[in-house]
N, C-alpha and C positions, 0 to 999 in steps of 0.2 A: 626511694629512687633505686636504690643499689637492685631490688627485686625486678623493677622495670627494666633496667639495663639489661641484667641476667636474661630475664625473658627476650628481648630484642636480639640478644647474642645469641641466645639458642632457636632462635626463628629461622637463623640462615642457614640452609642445605650446603654443605661443604661440597666443592667441587671434585676435591680429591683428599690425600691422605694427608697433605701438607696443610690444608686449610683444616681437615679436622683435628689434627694436632693443634693447629693455631687456637682453634676455637676452645679446645678443651684447655688450654695452657690459660687463655683469656679468662674462662669461665672459673679458673682455680684462682686468677688474679683477683676477679670481682668478688669471690668468696672469701679472700683471706682478709677482708677488711681493711687493706690500705687504703689511702686516699686515691678516688680515681681520677680527679680532676686536677688539671694545672691550678695551682694557688699563685705562682708569681713567674714572671717571663724571665728566661725562656724556658727553662727545665725543672720547676720545683713543683712536685717530685720529679724525680728523673724518668718516670713512666708515667704516661696520662692519656684520657681518652681525647679521642678527634673524633669528628662528625666530616667525613668526605661526601661531596656528593660531584656527581657527574651530569651536567645539562646534557640531553640525547634529544636530537631533532632529525629521526630517520637514521641514516647511516653517519651522522655526523656528532662528534661531541667536542664539548668547550673544553678547553684547557686554558690555564694562564702560566705565564712567564713569571713566576714566583721569586720575587728579588732576594728574599733570605735562603731559600732552598737551592737556587741557581737553576732550577730546572722547571721544565713544562709539566703542570701538575692539575688535579682537577681542583676546584675550589672547595672550602672547607674551612673549619675550624675547631676552636677547643671547646669543648663541652664544660660549661660551666658549672659549679656546684650548686645540686637541686634541679639542673635540667635536663631533660629528656634528650637523647642522641637525636632523635627525630626532629623537636624543637629546635635544636643547636643547628641541623642541616638549614631550616627555613629561614631561621634568623640570620645565619652567614650568607644566604642568597641574598636578602634584602640589604645587608652591609657591605657585602664583597661586591656585588653586581646591580645592587638596586632593583631588585626584581621580586614579586611576589611568586613563588615558584609551586609548583605542584608535582607530588610524587609519581612516577610511573606505575611502581608498584609499591604495595604498603610494606613488604618485607624489605630489610637491607639485602644487598645482593653478596658483600663480601666482607669478611673479617680479615685483618692484617696486624701483624706485629712488627713495626719497623724501625730501623735506627735511622736517625734523620742524619741529614748531609746538609753542606753548605756553611752559611755563616753562623747560623746557631747549630751546628753538628753537636751529638753526642748525647742526644736523651732518645727515648724510644716513644714512637706515638703508636697508640693501640687504635686503630681506624676502622670505624664502621660505615662502609661504604653505600652509598644510596644513589638511584638513578632517579632525575628529575625531568620533566617535560621540557624542553628547551625550543627554542624559535630562533632561526639562525637571520630572521627579518627585525626581530627586538632591539630596540637601543638598550646597550647596556652601558650602565654609569659605573665603570668598575673603580675598585680602589688603589688609585695610581701610586699612594704609599706603601702598598703590598705585592703591587704587579708592574712589572714594565710594559704589558700587553696581556690581550685576551685575544684568542683566535679560536674559530671554528676548524677543526681537522677531521677529513673524512676519516672514517675509521680503520682504512688500509694505508692510510698516508700520516700517521703519528709518528713522531721523532720519538722513538721507543730506545733509543739510546741514551736520551736526554729526557726520563722522565721519570716516576714512580717504578720501582723494579716489580710492582705486583699491577700496574694496569694492565697488561695483558691479560692476566689471568680474569681481570673484571669483566673485559670484554669478551672473553671466551665465555663467561657465565652468562652476560646478558645478550650478547649476539649468537652465540651455540657455536663459535669458531675462533680459532685463534687469526689474528689480524696478520 
């Protein structure tokens, strides 16, 4: 599985020098042989792999008001041992939103390496970001043990001061311009 994860990360075309540096750092981490997946909540090992996914419907994206992070975030979750990050994204869509999602594009959009914040702060999430097809009219059965609410935001009206610091870069790559 490690080689498949490496291939997935290599398939990402970096936006800029920052992402190219992150991609190289993450690939070195993958190649190091350390455990890539979280084995125990909240942070064992202290750096682990996450599949983030953003539901997209035209110019709108879905964000969740995440209870632990205390931010508006894309949905997603930790990659389980032996699981491909792409499979994790689809599994998390079912678990967190009650939907069977489809990818907008086969390759991931972004790779990030972010220090967590909020109630479980202090570890590093290596996040592979995917874009999934969304439908603003669809009923979502979200996990209220993880989220206060879910909301569709126009890409120009996202609360950027209260979200993942890399969301703007994801949107730039996806839509071709900064929100």
